[in-house]
N, C-alpha and C positions, 0 to 999 in steps of 0.2 A: 467751452474750452478754447483757450488761445491757440492760434495756429503755431505749430512747432517746426522749426527748421534745424536740421542737424548739419553742421559743417565739419568735414573731415580735414584735419591738417592744421599746422601752425605756421604756414607761410605768411609772408607780408600781406598777400591778398586775402587770405583767410581772416587775418586780424582786422583788416579794413572792413570786410563784409560783416564780421561779428559786431564791430562798432556801429556800423550803419543800421543793422537790424535791431540790435539791442536798444537803440535810441528810439525805437518806434513803440508807442504804447500798444498793448494788446498782442504783442508778438513774442513768443518764447524762442530763445536761441541757445543751442548747445553746441560747443566746439569740442570735438574729440581729438585728443593728442595721443600719438603712439607711445609716448613716454621714453623715447630714446635720448632726449635732451633733459638734463637734470634741472635746469633753470629756464623754463620756456618763456618766462615773461608774463606780463599781465594781459588778460583777455577780457573783453566785455561779454556779459551774459554768463550762462552756466558753462562749466568746464568738466569734462571727464577725461581720465587718463588710462590708457591701456587698450589692448586689443579686444575684439568682439568674439573671437573664435571662428574666424572665416566668414564666408558669405552667409551661411545658415545662421550663425550667431548674430550677425549684423541685421539680417532680416527679422529675426526674433526681437531684437532691440527696437527696431523701427516700429514694429507692431505694438510691443509692450509700452512704449513711451509715446505712442500716438503721434509719430512724426509725419508731417504733411509735405515736407520737401527735403531732399538730400542734396547737399552741395559737396562735391569732391574737390577740395582745394588743397590737396596734398602736393608734394613735390612732383614735377613732371616725370621723375624717374621712379616713383613709388608704384611700380607695375602691379604688384600683388594686391595692394590696397585698392587700387583703381579697378582691377578686375573683380574683386570681391564686392566693391560698392555697386558696380553695374549689375552683378547677379542678384545682390540683395534687394536693390531697388525694384528690379523686375519681379522678384518673388513676392515682395511686400506690396507691390503696386503703388509705389511712391514715386512721384515725379523727381527726376534727378538731372543734374547738370554738372559738368566738369569746368572748374575755373582754372584756366591756364594762361599765365602771362605769355606774351609773344616770345618766340625764340630769337636768338641772336642771328644776325646776318653779316657776312663779311663785307667790308668796304674797301675802297682803294688803298693799297699798301698792305693789306692783310695777307699773311701767308698761312692759310688754314688748311689742315688735313682732316677731312671729315671721316669718322669711323663709326661703326655700328655698336661697338661694345668696348669695355675696358680691356678685354683680352686683345682686341684688334689694336687698341691704342698702344698696349705694351709691345706688340709686334712691330709697330711703326717707329718706336722711339730710337732704337740703336742707330738708325740712319740719319737722325736729326740732331742729336747732341748728347753729351754725357751728363750735364748738370740739368736736372729736371725739376721744375716747380709743379708739383702734383696737387691740383686744386679740385679734387673730385669728392671731397668728404672723407669720412673715416671708414666707410663701408666699401668693400670691394678692393681693398688694397692688396689682397692676395694675388690679384692678376699681375702685379708687378714684382712679387716676391722673388721670382727667379732671376731678376736682372741685377746680378751682383756687380756688374762692371759700371753701373750708373750710380750717380749720387742724386738722391731725391730730397727735396724740401717738401714736406707734407704739411698742408694747412687744414685744420678742422676745428670745429667748435668744441668737441669733446675728444679726449685722448683715444686714439685708435687702438684696437686690439690686434694681436698677432693673427696671421703672419704679416710682417712688414718686409720691404726690401732690406737686404743686409746693410746697405749704406743709406740710412734714412735719418733725416733731421726733422723733428716735429715742431710745428708752430701752432699754438692754440690761440685762436682769435675768432671773433664774430664780426661779420660785416655790419653796415656797409663800409667799403674801403675806398679811399680817395685815390686819385691818379698819382699824386705826389708820393703817397705811401707805397703804392704798388710799384712805381718806378724805382723807388729806393730799395724795396725788397729784391726786385729782380737784379738790380746792380750789385747790391751788397752780397748776394749769394752767387753772383756770377752765373745766373741762369742762362741756359742756352736754348731751352725749349719748354713750353708751357703745355700742360694737359688739363683740360676742363670738360665738364659736362655742359650741354646746352640748357642751362637752367633758365636763361632769359632774365629780364628785369634789369634794374639799374644798381642793385645793392652790391653786386660783385662783377660788374661789367668793366670797371676801370682797369682791371688786369689785362683785358684785351687791348685797350687803347695803349697801355704801357708797353705791351709786347709789340704792337705795331710800331710805336715810336722808336723802339730799340731794334727793330728789324728781326724780331724773334719768330720762329715758327710756332704755331699753335695747333695742337691736336684736339679736335672738338668731337666729343661723343654725342652722336645724334640722339634725340629723344625717341623712346619706344612709341609705337603707334598706340592710339587709344583703342579699347575694345570696340567691336562692331556695335553700332547703335548708340554709342555714347556721343552726346553733343557737347562741344567745348566752346566756351566764350572767353574773351580776353580780359575782361575787367568786371568790377563789381556792378556797374550799370548793366552790363550784359546779363548777369545773373538775375538781377531784379526784373528785367524785361522778360527773360525766359520763364521765370516762375510766376509772372503776373503780379508781382509785388510793386504796385504803383508807389511813387515817391510821395511822402506826406506833404 
């Protein structure tokens, strides 16, 4: 039976890993997507969509489908999935690793305000500006719904559901975004402060450069810590080394 690798998540890194592994003869690769995005794009290898039913359900799936290695390549803020993956891998005795792109770091000229949650970001905003570019995705916007005195420009891939801030303008767009586009967006909407999660990577980092160039403050939500015992690597090569999958 061919070795079977299960990849959780539809991130850029997950797609790269799926392509790398699917190209190898004698290796079975399945990528599991949560199903929150209606058009996830093409993926190499097998694809499944939907949840597993918590850690127990995932452990059962690992056993039933004879999974030999589990890679958690979900978004750095997918806390529940990461916790379930860690518990399931332990229960099913399957080697596991978390693939996490490096986080962003402030540079000269950046005006960053680090916070631990969206709720803390909302508390910080009133003192920084009235026109807010909210680039945290479509989930968790309820944390800002009580801020009726601020104008929000909300960008997400899919339409966000309620509750939204009373004065909110929604932009539907998928990255990557270039510096010229981000600069134009901030200027056109007269943005005074940016709110983002520390997703890392280059697909959405241009907004940080644009904010720095325009002298805007940025509220950055820190990543949640990984569960105890979970090993994180920064790239596809690290996953391959960790799982003992030598390059062809």
